[in-house]
C-alpha positions as CSV (number, residue, x, y, z in Angstrom):
1,M,32.8,33.6,-83.8
2,S,31.0,34.6,-80.6
3,R,31.0,38.1,-79.3
4,R,32.2,39.0,-75.9
5,P,29.9,41.0,-73.6
6,Q,32.1,44.0,-73.9
7,D,31.7,44.0,-77.6
8,L,27.9,44.3,-77.3
9,S,26.1,47.6,-77.5
10,P,24.4,48.8,-74.3
11,Q,21.0,48.0,-75.8
12,A,22.0,44.5,-76.6
13,A,23.5,44.0,-73.2
14,S,20.3,45.2,-71.6
15,R,18.2,42.8,-73.6
16,G,20.5,39.9,-72.7
17,A,20.2,40.8,-69.0
18,G,16.4,40.9,-69.3
19,V,16.3,37.5,-70.9
20,A,18.5,36.1,-68.1
21,D,16.3,37.5,-65.4
22,R,13.2,36.1,-67.1
23,G,14.9,32.7,-67.3
24,H,15.8,32.8,-63.6
25,Q,12.2,33.8,-62.7
26,V,10.9,30.8,-64.7
27,R,13.2,28.4,-63.0
28,T,12.2,29.9,-59.6
29,R,8.5,29.5,-60.4
30,R,9.1,25.9,-61.4
31,L,11.1,25.0,-58.3
32,L,8.7,26.8,-55.9
33,P,6.0,24.0,-55.9
34,I,8.7,21.4,-55.4
35,F,10.1,23.3,-52.3
36,S,6.6,23.8,-51.0
37,F,5.8,20.1,-51.4
38,L,9.0,19.1,-49.7
39,A,8.4,21.5,-46.8
40,A,4.8,20.2,-46.3
41,A,5.9,16.6,-46.5
42,G,8.6,17.3,-43.9
43,L,6.1,18.9,-41.6
44,V,3.7,16.0,-41.9
45,L,6.5,13.6,-41.3
46,A,7.6,15.5,-38.2
47,L,4.0,15.6,-36.8
48,T,3.6,11.9,-37.5
49,I,6.8,10.7,-35.9
50,A,7.2,13.2,-33.0
51,P,4.0,12.3,-31.1
52,D,5.1,8.6,-31.0
53,Q,8.5,9.7,-29.7
54,V,6.8,11.9,-27.1
55,Q,4.4,9.2,-26.0
56,N,7.3,6.7,-25.8
57,S,9.3,9.1,-23.7
58,F,6.3,9.7,-21.5
59,A,5.7,6.0,-21.1
60,V,9.4,5.4,-20.2
61,T,9.2,8.3,-17.6
62,Q,6.0,6.8,-16.1
63,A,7.6,3.3,-15.9
64,A,10.7,4.8,-14.2
65,Q,8.5,6.6,-11.7
66,R,6.5,3.4,-11.0
67,E,9.8,1.6,-10.4
68,L,10.8,4.3,-7.9
69,Q,7.6,4.9,-6.1
70,T,6.3,2.7,-3.3
71,L,3.6,3.1,-0.6
72,E,4.3,1.7,2.8
73,I,2.1,1.7,5.9
74,A,3.8,1.2,9.3
75,E,2.9,-1.6,11.6
76,V,1.0,-3.7,9.2
77,T,0.8,-7.5,9.0
78,T,-1.4,-8.5,6.0
79,A,-0.8,-7.5,2.3
80,A,-4.0,-6.4,0.6
81,V,-3.3,-5.3,-3.0
82,V,-0.3,-5.3,-5.3
83,R,-0.9,-3.3,-8.6
84,D,1.4,-1.3,-10.9
85,N,4.3,-1.8,-8.5
86,Y,2.3,-0.2,-5.7
87,K,2.0,-2.4,-2.7
88,V,-0.9,-1.5,-0.3
89,T,-1.1,-3.2,3.0
90,E,-3.5,-3.0,5.9
91,K,-3.4,-3.7,9.6
92,K,-4.6,-7.1,10.7
93,K,-8.1,-6.7,12.1
94,E,-8.5,-7.7,15.7
95,P,-11.5,-9.9,16.6
96,V,-14.5,-7.9,17.6
97,I,-15.7,-8.7,21.1
98,V,-19.3,-7.8,21.9
99,V,-20.0,-7.1,25.5
100,R,-23.5,-6.4,26.6
101,S,-24.3,-3.4,28.7
102,A,-22.9,-3.5,32.2
103,G,-25.9,-1.7,33.6
104,A,-28.7,-3.6,35.3
105,P,-32.3,-2.7,36.0
106,A,-32.7,-0.5,39.1
107,V,-34.0,-2.3,42.1
108,G,-36.1,-1.0,45.0
109,T,-35.2,-0.9,48.7
110,P,-34.6,-4.5,49.9
111,D,-36.5,-6.0,52.8
112,P,-34.8,-5.4,56.1
113,G,-32.9,-8.4,57.3
114,S,-33.0,-10.1,54.0
115,A,-29.9,-11.3,52.1
116,Q,-30.3,-8.4,49.7
117,A,-30.5,-5.9,52.5
118,I,-27.2,-7.3,53.8
119,G,-25.7,-7.1,50.4
120,H,-26.9,-3.5,50.0
121,D,-25.2,-2.4,53.2
122,M,-22.0,-4.0,52.2
123,V,-22.0,-2.5,48.7
124,L,-22.4,1.0,50.1
125,A,-19.8,0.4,52.8
126,R,-17.3,-0.3,50.0
127,G,-18.0,3.1,48.5
128,W,-20.1,1.8,45.6
129,G,-23.4,3.3,44.5
130,E,-26.9,2.1,43.9
131,D,-26.0,1.2,40.3
132,Q,-23.5,-1.3,41.6
133,F,-26.0,-2.8,43.9
134,A,-28.4,-3.2,41.0
135,C,-25.7,-5.1,39.1
136,L,-25.1,-7.3,42.2
137,V,-28.8,-8.1,42.5
138,A,-28.9,-9.1,38.8
139,L,-25.8,-11.2,39.1
140,F,-26.8,-13.1,42.2
141,N,-30.3,-13.5,40.9
142,R,-28.8,-15.3,37.9
143,E,-26.4,-17.4,40.0
144,S,-28.5,-18.5,43.0
145,G,-31.6,-16.4,43.3
146,W,-30.0,-15.2,46.6
147,N,-30.5,-18.6,48.1
148,V,-27.9,-19.2,50.8
149,Y,-28.3,-23.0,50.3
150,A,-28.2,-23.1,46.5
151,A,-26.0,-26.0,45.4
152,N,-24.9,-27.0,42.0
153,P,-23.7,-30.5,40.8
154,S,-20.5,-28.9,39.8
155,G,-19.7,-28.1,43.4
156,A,-20.6,-24.4,43.3
157,Y,-22.5,-23.3,46.5
158,G,-24.2,-20.5,48.1
159,I,-25.4,-17.0,47.1
160,P,-22.2,-16.2,45.1
161,Q,-21.9,-19.9,43.8
162,A,-18.3,-20.2,45.0
163,L,-16.6,-23.2,43.3
164,P,-16.0,-25.1,45.5
165,G,-18.2,-23.7,48.2
166,S,-15.5,-24.3,50.8
167,K,-13.5,-21.4,49.4
168,M,-15.9,-19.1,51.4
169,A,-14.3,-20.4,54.6
170,T,-11.8,-17.6,54.2
171,A,-14.6,-15.2,55.1
172,G,-16.0,-17.2,58.0
173,A,-16.4,-20.7,59.4
174,D,-20.2,-20.4,59.0
175,W,-19.9,-20.0,55.2
176,A,-22.4,-22.8,54.5
177,T,-25.3,-21.1,56.3
178,N,-24.6,-17.4,56.8
179,P,-25.6,-15.1,54.0
180,A,-23.4,-12.3,55.3
181,T,-20.3,-14.5,55.2
182,Q,-21.2,-15.7,51.7
183,I,-21.9,-12.1,50.4
184,S,-18.7,-10.8,52.0
185,W,-16.7,-13.4,50.3
186,G,-18.5,-12.8,47.0
187,L,-17.9,-9.1,47.1
188,G,-14.2,-9.7,47.8
189,Y,-14.0,-12.1,44.8
190,I,-15.8,-9.6,42.6
191,A,-13.5,-6.6,43.6
192,A,-10.4,-8.6,43.0
193,R,-11.3,-10.1,39.7
194,Y,-13.7,-7.5,38.0
195,G,-13.3,-4.3,40.1
196,T,-17.0,-3.8,40.6
197,P,-20.3,-5.7,40.6
198,C,-21.1,-4.1,37.2
199,G,-17.8,-5.4,35.9
200,A,-18.8,-8.9,37.0
201,W,-22.3,-8.5,35.6
202,A,-20.9,-7.4,32.2
203,H,-18.7,-10.5,32.0
204,S,-21.6,-12.7,33.0
205,Q,-23.7,-11.1,30.3
206,S,-21.0,-11.8,27.7
207,A,-19.7,-15.2,28.8
208,G,-22.6,-16.6,30.9
209,W,-20.5,-16.9,34.0
210,Y,-18.4,-14.7,36.2
């Protein structure tokens, strides 16, 4: 027959309690490595899986941002680059027109009574300066060499090479022989079409005609 705890003497009860405590400590020491291993394994597993989840979440966020973000430039006509859902466009480039300098080499005082002297007086009378006269000299040197009778097979005639020459009749009936009539018509044509002799000279430099 087994004895009940209350039947034991205090010394026996104390020894029994000590044995129980030692048994509990032994079991605890045996289980502690297992708990430590499980905790370490769980930590390693968490560190292994979590970064992938974080990276995947970050990638999804970036993809969403790319879907929402666009770059637009106003008043554009030609697409240049499309990459990562960003569309970059640029303005259509206008053709580059090269115009040579409107200025012309300075000229000295023309001989009195010459066609250039007549042209000089008319230029100053219009309020233009010596720079404009220099452009006129360069222009008419190219067109006719200031020859009042210069004729071209195309029908151009006179100092300004009016085409046809009969246009100069609006400046005077003597348009075929009078340099003043020809120059007067030429300056009127230049002012109406190019503004100034230097404007006409710049066009002649660029296009070869005025």
